[in-house]
C-alpha positions in Angstrom: -201.2 86.8 -77.6 -198.0 84.8 -77.9 -197.2 82.0 -75.8 -193.9 83.0 -74.6 -193.8 83.2 -71.0 -191.6 86.2 -71.3 -194.3 88.3 -73.0 -196.7 87.1 -70.3 -194.1 88.3 -67.8 -193.6 91.6 -69.6 -197.4 92.2 -69.9 -198.0 91.5 -66.2 -195.0 93.6 -65.0 -196.6 96.4 -67.3 -199.9 96.2 -65.2 -202.0 93.6 -67.2 -204.4 91.8 -65.1 -205.0 89.0 -67.8 -203.1 87.3 -70.0 -204.9 85.0 -72.5 -203.8 83.2 -75.8 -205.0 83.9 -79.2 -206.4 80.2 -79.5 -208.5 80.8 -76.4 -212.1 79.5 -76.2 -214.5 82.1 -75.6 -215.3 80.7 -72.1 -211.7 81.3 -71.3 -211.9 84.8 -72.7 -215.0 85.4 -70.7 -213.2 84.1 -67.5 -210.4 86.3 -68.1 -212.4 89.4 -68.5 -214.7 88.6 -65.4 -211.2 88.1 -63.2 -210.0 91.5 -64.6 -212.9 93.4 -63.9 -212.8 92.0 -60.4 -209.2 93.1 -60.3 -208.0 89.5 -59.7 -205.2 88.3 -62.5 -205.6 85.7 -64.9 -203.1 83.8 -66.9 -204.1 81.1 -69.2 -203.5 77.9 -67.4 -201.0 76.1 -69.7 -198.9 79.3 -69.9 -199.0 79.9 -66.3 -197.4 76.6 -65.8 -194.6 77.5 -68.4 -194.2 80.9 -66.4 -193.7 79.2 -63.1 -191.3 76.6 -64.1 -189.1 78.2 -66.7 -186.2 80.2 -65.4 -186.6 84.2 -65.9 -184.2 85.4 -68.4 -181.8 87.8 -67.1 -181.1 90.7 -69.5 -178.4 92.6 -67.6 -178.1 94.3 -64.0 -181.3 94.8 -62.2 -182.7 98.3 -62.2 -180.1 99.5 -64.5 -177.2 99.4 -62.0 -173.6 99.5 -63.5 -171.0 96.9 -62.8 -169.6 99.1 -60.3 -172.8 99.8 -58.5 -173.5 96.3 -58.2 -169.8 95.8 -56.7 -170.7 98.6 -54.0 -174.0 97.2 -53.2 -172.7 93.8 -53.1 -170.2 95.0 -50.2 -173.0 97.0 -48.6 -175.0 93.8 -48.4 -172.1 91.8 -46.9 -171.6 94.7 -44.2 -168.8 96.6 -45.4 -168.5 100.4 -44.3 -168.2 102.8 -46.9 -164.4 103.1 -45.9 -163.7 99.5 -46.4 -165.6 99.5 -49.7 -163.4 102.6 -50.7 -160.5 100.5 -49.7 -161.3 97.3 -51.4 -162.1 98.7 -54.5 -159.6 101.5 -54.6 -162.2 104.6 -54.4 -162.6 107.4 -52.4 -165.2 107.4 -49.6 -167.0 110.3 -51.6 -167.1 108.2 -54.6 -168.6 105.2 -52.5 -171.1 107.4 -51.3 -171.9 108.7 -54.5 -172.5 105.4 -55.9 -174.7 104.4 -52.9 -176.6 107.6 -53.7 -177.1 106.7 -57.1 -177.8 102.9 -56.2 -180.4 104.0 -53.9 -182.2 106.2 -56.3 -182.2 103.7 -59.0 -183.8 100.9 -56.5 -185.9 103.1 -54.5 -184.2 102.1 -51.3 -184.1 104.6 -48.4 -181.6 102.9 -46.1 -178.7 100.5 -45.8 -181.3 97.9 -44.7 -183.5 98.2 -47.5 -179.9 98.1 -49.9 -179.1 94.8 -47.9 -182.8 93.3 -48.5 -182.6 94.4 -52.3 -179.3 92.7 -52.7 -180.7 89.5 -51.0 -183.6 89.3 -53.4 -181.7 90.0 -56.4 -179.1 87.4 -55.4 -176.1 89.6 -55.2 -175.0 88.4 -51.6 -173.4 85.4 -52.3 
């Protein structure tokens, strides 16, 4: 496979358990297969070091959130009420509620606390 960290990340996110480079020795390929059979991940050590040290490229908003949804999510995470968010963004409370509903659907969050946690995990609070 390609030795670019982004390809390894994509493969692992898609469910791959092992990622081996084309030039891998037979012993490494065998080790990767055994790890995968055991349900354990395997990543070429040289590539693994690069994956761990190179920053991940960001390609837009997480989970396809719109700019407005990101604004609403950030304010939710900062503790603003729907009314305060509506006032700050010059929206109706119903529109803010609609944005929150879309955000929850896109992120899989089921509560305000989960939205706050999601925002923190994605660096949207500060």
